[in-house]
C-alpha positions as a printed Julia matrix, in Angstrom:
130×3 Matrix{Float64}:
  28.78  -29.88  -26.05
  27.15  -27.54  -28.62
  24.84  -30.06  -30.24
  21.13  -30.5   -29.56
  20.04  -29.46  -26.08
  17.84  -31.8   -24.15
  16.72  -32.25  -20.59
  19.12  -35.16  -20.27
  21.91  -32.62  -19.78
  22.01  -31.67  -16.08
  22.83  -27.97  -16.61
  20.25  -27.56  -19.36
  17.62  -29.35  -17.28
  18.22  -26.93  -14.35
  17.89  -23.94  -16.68
  14.85  -25.42  -18.44
  13.02  -25.98  -15.17
  13.91  -22.67  -13.54
  14.55  -19.9   -16.09
  13.0   -20.96  -19.38
   9.74  -19.04  -18.85
  11.51  -15.76  -18.03
  13.73  -16.16  -21.07
  10.73  -16.77  -23.33
   8.84  -13.8   -21.9
  11.7   -11.43  -22.72
  12.07  -12.48  -26.35
  10.32  -10.24  -28.87
   7.91  -11.9   -31.28
   6.73  -10.6   -34.66
   3.35   -8.85  -34.59
   2.05  -10.51  -37.74
   1.78  -13.79  -35.84
  -0.1   -12.19  -32.95
  -2.37   -9.55  -34.54
  -5.53  -10.67  -32.77
  -3.86  -10.45  -29.36
  -2.34   -7.04  -30.03
  -5.46   -5.43  -31.48
  -7.82   -6.92  -28.89
  -5.99   -5.06  -26.09
  -8.03   -2.2   -24.66
  -6.61    1.26  -25.28
  -4.65    2.57  -22.34
  -4.16    6.13  -23.56
  -5.0     9.02  -21.26
  -5.6    12.54  -22.57
  -3.77   14.65  -20.0
  -4.54   17.95  -21.75
  -8.28   17.29  -21.77
  -8.18   16.11  -18.14
  -6.37   19.31  -17.13
  -8.92   21.52  -18.91
 -11.82   19.68  -17.27
 -10.12   19.85  -13.87
  -9.66   23.62  -14.32
 -13.41   24.0   -15.02
 -14.45   21.87  -12.06
 -12.05   23.42   -9.59
 -13.08   26.96  -10.61
 -16.57   26.2    -9.27
 -15.15   25.17   -5.89
 -12.69   28.04   -5.34
 -13.36   31.59   -4.21
 -12.55   34.46   -6.57
  -9.23   35.21   -4.85
  -8.26   31.52   -4.73
  -9.12   31.14   -8.42
  -6.96   34.18   -9.27
  -3.96   32.47   -7.68
  -4.82   29.06   -9.18
  -5.22   30.51  -12.66
  -1.86   32.26  -12.58
   0.04   29.3   -11.1
  -1.54   26.35  -12.92
  -3.21   27.72  -16.07
  -0.81   30.5   -17.05
   2.2    28.72  -15.44
   3.54   31.82  -13.71
   5.96   31.61  -10.8
   4.89   32.42   -7.26
   6.79   35.73   -7.47
   5.08   36.72  -10.72
   1.71   35.74   -9.26
   2.31   37.79   -6.11
   3.45   40.76   -8.19
   0.4    40.64  -10.49
  -1.97   40.38   -7.54
  -0.23   43.21   -5.68
   0.83   41.18   -2.64
   3.27   42.76   -0.21
   5.31   41.42    2.71
   6.07   42.9     6.09
   8.69   40.32    6.99
  12.31   40.88    6.12
  13.75   38.24    3.8
  10.35   36.82    2.83
   8.91   36.78   -0.66
   5.76   38.79   -1.05
   2.54   36.88   -0.84
   4.3    33.69    0.25
   1.87   32.98    3.11
  -1.35   33.48    1.14
  -0.05   31.56   -1.86
   1.01   28.68    0.41
  -2.45   28.63    2.04
  -4.2    28.62   -1.33
  -1.96   25.84   -2.68
  -3.02   23.65    0.26
  -6.69   24.43   -0.48
  -6.18   23.71   -4.19
  -4.6    20.32   -3.52
  -7.4    19.38   -1.13
 -10.14   20.37   -3.6
  -8.38   18.74   -6.57
  -8.18   15.48   -4.61
 -11.9    15.75   -3.8
 -12.71   16.2    -7.5
 -10.51   13.28   -8.56
 -12.02   11.06   -5.85
 -15.52   12.07   -6.94
 -15.08   11.61  -10.69
 -12.0     9.38  -10.92
  -9.13   10.13  -13.26
 -10.97    8.66  -16.26
 -14.17   10.49  -15.31
 -12.45   13.86  -15.53
 -11.35   13.15  -19.1
 -14.82   12.09  -20.25
 -16.71   15.03  -18.74
C-alpha cells in the first residue's frame, strides 16, 4: 500500500492524470536551480508616489484655480471635506448640510473625469515615466 507508486494503481492513475499538474505547480522550488528564469522576468514594480506627483502636475494644468484649490486640499494635503470647506470659507444655507458639500461634490466629479482622461492619454505607466 505505501510502497512505490505507479500508474498501475487505479487510484494513483486517476490522480496522476487529473491533479498531478496542479500539485506540481503549487510546490515551491529552490531559486538556485532556476536563477535564469527568475532573473529574466521583467520588473513589475510600479512607483505609486511618482505617479501621484506626476498626476498632480498634469491635472493642475486642466483644472481652474478654484477646482485646483479643492483638489490640492483633498488629494495633496489629505484634508477632509469639512476642513477643505472651512479653509476655503464655504458656507451653507441648508439646514443639516455640511458647508461646501455641493461645490466639493461637483469638483470631485470633474476631478475624476479629468484624471481618467489623463490616464487614458498617457496610460498608467506613462504617468510614472513623465
